[in-house]
N, C-alpha and C positions, 0 to 999 in steps of 0.2 A: 638306542637311539627310540623314541615314541612311534609309533606308527604314522606316517601323514595319510591323507586321505584328499581325494580334489573335492573343491565346493565349490555351489553354485549359487546360483539367484533363483529366487518364486517360476522363473519360466525354466529352466534344465538350462542355461547357459554358463558356459566356465565361470567361476570366479577366482580362481588359483588353489592352494593347496594348506593343511592345518592340519596343527595334531589332533589326531581322533577326540578327542578327550575335550580337546577345547571345542573342539566343533561340536559338540554334544553339549555341553556346561555355554555356544551361546546360541544355539540353534542355528544354525549353518545348515542352509537344506545341503543333501547330498547324496549319494548312489548305492543302495545296496542288494544282491544279488540273495533271488531265493526257492531254492529249487520241490517242489512235493513231487511226492514217491508215493506212484499208486500202482496196486498190485487186481490184478484179475481176479488173485485168487478167493474163495469162499463167500461170490456175489458184490466183489471190489471192496478193494481199502485204501486209506490214508494213511500215510505211514506218520507220525507223530514221536518228536522225539521230547522225551525228558530231558528237561535241562541241570545240569549238577547242581548239589544244594551250595557247593562251594563259585560260583558265579559270581560277578558282579550283580549283574539285573536280570533280577526277577526266578533265582533261583528254587528250582524244585518245579517250576511249573513247564505241564507241556506247553510245545508254540510247532515251529515247521521243519519239518525232516533233515534241512539242511538253509543254511545261508547265511550270511556272514554280507562285511564291508567289502569291496574295493579301491587297495589302494592305490596312492598320486598315480597318474598318468597308465593305471592297468586299463583292459578294455573287459565287456562286458562278463564275456564267456572265460577268462580269468576266475570270476566267480565258481567255476564249476570246481577249485579246488577244494572250497567247500563242504563238498560233496563227500571226494575224498580224504580228507585228513579228519572228519566227523565220523560218518558209516562208514570208510572204507574199501566205498563201491569203485571205479575211473567208469567212467561216465562219455560218449562222443557225443559235442553238440551238437551234429544234427537230429540226435533220438531226442530229444529235450523239445515242446510241445510250448512256445512263446504265447502267458496268455498276457502280455503291454506290459506297462507305466501303473502300481498303482503308488499314491500318494499319502501317506501315512504323517500325519500331528500331533504330537503328544505328549506332553509335558510327566517331569516324572518325581518323587516324591524328593528323590536324590541329588535335586537341578539341574538332571541332567534332563537337556530342552530335543527331542526330533523330532527333524522338519527331514523326512527320509523320501524318494522314489523308491520304490521300490521294482526290479524288474524281477518278475513272475514266471516261472518256471516247469510247467509237466513233466516230471519225466515214466513213464509203464516200467514198471520193475518183478517180476512175481517168482521173482526170489526166495528162501527161505530168508528167514531172519539170521538162521545157526551161519548165512556166506557174508553175514555184516562181520566186517571188523571196528563195530563204535569205536572213541579214542575214550576212556574213560574216563578224563580229567575234563571235559566237559560233559560226558552226555553220561545220562546216570539212568538212561533206561531209553529201548525204543515200545511202542508196544504199533498196534493195529487201532484205526478208525472205522471201524464199517461204515461203507456208504451211507447207506438207505437208515440205518441207525442213529449216525453222525447228526444226518438233515431233522432228525427229527428232536436228537435236543440240542438245536439249537435255532428250532423254529419253536422250544415251549413241548412240544406234544410230550417229554418227558424231561425227570429235572436230572438225573442219574443214570448211566453205567460204567459195564465191566469191563475192562480190554483188557487182548490176550499182547506179552511182547516174552522180550528179556530184559534183564533187569545185571548190572554186576555186584557181584556182591562180594563183599571180602573176605565177607566170615566164611564164604563156601573156597576161599583156597584161590580170593580173587579169576574168578572168571562168574561168565556171563551165564546168569540160570532161565529158566523160561519163570512166569508169573503173572497173577493177575495181577489188575488195577481196576478199583471204584473212584468213576469221575463224575465232575461237577463239571456245570459251563465254569466255575473260581476255578476251574483247576488250571487252565488254557493259562497264558498271557493275554491278557489286556489286551483287545484293540476296542477302537470308536465302531468301525465301520464293519460288516456282516460276513470282513476276511475266508473264516472258516466256514459259515454253511457258505458263502457265492463256492470257495475250493473247493468243497464236496460239490456242488453243482456239474462244477467244472470236469471232473473226475468222474462224474456218471458220463458226463456227454464224451468224452476218451474214451472207459470202455464199451460206449458203446456206438464209436465209429461217428460220434455226428460232431459237426459244425454249423457255427464261427464257434473255439473258442475266448472268451478274452474275458477279465478282468480291468476291474477301476479302483 
C-alpha cells in the first residue's frame, strides 16, 4: 500500500491526506521531522548522513543526521523512529531540543515540488560512531562536521574540508570502516536558505549552554 501523509494549506491547517509521491508531485504542503545530532567531543560537531547512491532523491549527498516524513495521523514525536531506523539509536522525546518549524519550498528536476513544514530538533549525543548501527540501504556513511570548520565552509572562508567518519564497505566483508571524506558546499543536499550554517550556530549555542535556541 502506498504511504499516506497528511497535507495542509500554507497556514499549516489540515487539508486531508494523500499518497506521499503524489503530494510531492502536486506540491502539497506536508510535515517532516529533522533531528540533528550534536557531539561535544573534539570541540563540537554535527553528525551528517551521506545518502546512499540508491536513494531516489539526492543520492550520494550529505544531509541531516536523520529525517523523514510523518505518516497520516502520526504525532510529531513519531518522527523519532527515523533516528532508530537510520542510525540505530533510541532517543527519548524529552532529550530533544526543539528549534521550531522551518519552511522549505523547492522544485526538483525530477518533477517533485517540495512544500514542507520541517520540525527541527537538536539532540546531544557524545557516543562514538562505532556505537551507531546505521541502515546501510539508506545511509552510505556517517561523518562529523566540526562546528567551527563548518561555519568557515558555509560562510565562504574556506571552500573545502576533510571530514572523518565511517562508511559501509561491501568489499571489506560488508562492514562499517573508518574513512575520510573531502567535501565542498556542493557535497551537501541543496538548500535555498542557510540551513546548515544556522544549525551549526544553534549547535554551538547548545554546547555552550546558551539560549534560546530557534530556527526558521
